[in-house]
ROSE-595089 format. One record per residue (C-alpha): residue number from 1; residue in one letter; z, y, x. Coordinates in Angstrom, 1 decimal. Layout:
! residues N
i, aa, up, north, east
NUM, a, Z, Y, X
...
***
This chain:
! residues 54
i, aa, up, north, east
1, m, 66.8, 47.7, 8.1
2, a, 67.2, 50.4, 10.7
3, d, 70.3, 52.5, 10.7
4, n, 69.0, 56.1, 10.4
5, s, 72.4, 57.9, 10.3
6, f, 73.3, 60.3, 12.9
7, r, 76.2, 62.7, 13.5
8, m, 75.9, 66.4, 13.2
9, p, 77.6, 68.6, 15.8
10, s, 80.8, 70.4, 15.0
11, g, 80.5, 73.4, 12.7
12, s, 82.4, 75.8, 15.0
13, g, 80.0, 75.3, 17.9
14, g, 81.2, 77.8, 20.5
15, l, 82.5, 80.4, 18.0
16, v, 85.6, 82.3, 19.2
17, r, 88.0, 84.2, 17.1
18, y, 88.8, 87.2, 19.3
19, s, 91.5, 88.5, 17.0
20, d, 93.6, 85.6, 18.0
21, e, 93.1, 86.2, 21.7
22, y, 93.5, 90.0, 22.0
23, k, 95.6, 92.4, 20.1
24, s, 95.4, 96.1, 20.9
25, k, 98.5, 98.0, 21.8
26, v, 97.1, 101.1, 20.1
27, q, 96.9, 100.7, 16.3
28, i, 95.7, 103.5, 14.0
29, k, 96.3, 103.4, 10.3
30, p, 93.3, 104.1, 8.1
31, v, 95.1, 107.1, 6.6
32, h, 95.4, 108.7, 10.0
33, v, 91.7, 108.2, 10.6
34, i, 90.8, 110.0, 7.3
35, i, 93.2, 112.8, 8.2
36, i, 91.7, 113.3, 11.7
37, i, 88.1, 113.3, 10.2
38, t, 89.1, 115.8, 7.6
39, v, 90.6, 118.1, 10.2
40, v, 87.5, 117.9, 12.4
41, v, 85.2, 118.7, 9.4
42, i, 87.3, 121.7, 8.3
43, a, 87.4, 123.0, 11.9
44, e, 83.6, 122.7, 12.2
45, i, 83.1, 124.5, 8.9
46, i, 85.4, 127.3, 10.1
47, l, 83.5, 127.6, 13.4
48, i, 80.2, 127.7, 11.6
49, f, 81.3, 130.5, 9.3
50, a, 83.0, 132.4, 12.2
51, g, 79.7, 132.2, 14.2
52, k, 77.7, 133.7, 11.4
53, t, 79.9, 136.7, 10.9
54, a, 80.1, 137.6, 14.6
***
């Protein structure tokens, strides 16, 4: 009988976990992102209404 078994390559074949290699010095909390987006949307609404009345 012939031996038909073979080995499969490793499952992580070249994948790199970048979160382990690089950590940003600037970290923004999700709450701050939501606040910034809200402020920008409100400012845009104010500018739209200010432009229509002028």
